[in-house]
C-alpha positions in Angstrom: 1.1 -31.8 5.7 1.7 -28.6 4.5 4.6 -26.3 5.4 1.3 -23.5 5.2 -0.9 -25.2 8.0 1.4 -24.0 10.9 1.3 -20.4 9.5 -1.3 -17.7 11.9 -2.6 -14.9 10.4 -4.9 -11.7 11.9 -7.5 -11.8 10.0 -10.6 -9.1 10.0 -13.3 -8.5 8.1 -14.8 -4.9 8.2 -18.1 -4.0 7.8 -18.0 -0.5 9.6 -16.8 1.7 12.8 -17.9 4.3 15.0 -16.8 6.2 18.1 -18.9 5.5 21.5 -18.0 7.0 25.0 -17.7 4.1 27.3 -20.7 5.2 29.5 -22.7 4.9 26.7 -21.6 1.4 25.8 -21.9 0.3 29.7 -25.7 1.6 29.5 -26.6 -0.6 26.6 -28.1 -3.6 26.9 -29.3 -6.9 24.7 -30.3 -5.8 21.4 -28.8 -2.2 21.4 -28.0 -0.6 18.1 -24.9 0.5 16.9 -24.9 3.0 14.1 -22.1 2.5 11.8 -20.5 4.9 10.0 -21.4 3.1 6.3 -24.5 2.7 4.3 -25.4 -1.1 3.3 -24.4 0.0 0.0 -20.8 0.3 1.4 -17.9 -2.8 0.9 -17.2 -5.1 4.0 -13.3 -4.4 3.9 -10.6 -7.2 4.9 -7.5 -6.9 5.9 -5.1 -9.4 6.7 -2.6 -8.6 9.1 -3.4 -4.9 9.9 -3.5 -4.6 5.6 -6.2 -4.3 3.6 -6.3 -7.1 1.0 -10.1 -7.2 -0.4 -13.5 -5.4 -0.4 -16.9 -7.7 -0.2 -20.2 -7.8 0.6 -21.7 -10.0 3.3 -24.6 -12.6 2.0 -26.8 -14.2 4.9 -28.9 -17.4 4.2 -31.3 -17.9 6.9 -29.0 -18.5 9.9 -25.7 -18.4 7.8 -23.4 -15.2 6.8 -20.6 -15.6 4.6 -18.7 -12.9 2.4 -17.9 -12.7 -1.3 -15.1 -10.8 -1.9 -15.8 -8.7 -5.1 -12.3 -6.9 -5.2 -8.3 -7.4 -4.3 -6.5 -5.1 -3.7 -3.4 -5.3 -5.9 -0.3 -5.6 -3.7 0.8 -2.0 -4.9 -2.0 -0.4 -3.3 -1.4 -2.2 -0.4 
C-alpha cells in the first residue's frame, strides 16, 4: 500500500458561480436553469485544498463527463 493512499484532499471543479437569494432557490423546480458568471469558452477551474492549481475544459461523451486539463498553474502563482 502506498503512503499516498491515506492522504485526503478537497478537490473542487468550478464551472462558474452566481449569487441568488434563498427565496429564488426555494422557488426553483426540477429543470430550472441557473445563469453562471462565465461563458461556454471560459476555462473550468480546478482547486485543491482551496488553491487554484489548474484550468481546463469539460468534455461530454454521451452520458460521461470528464475534465481535460489545459493549464497547470505554476506554484509561484498559487
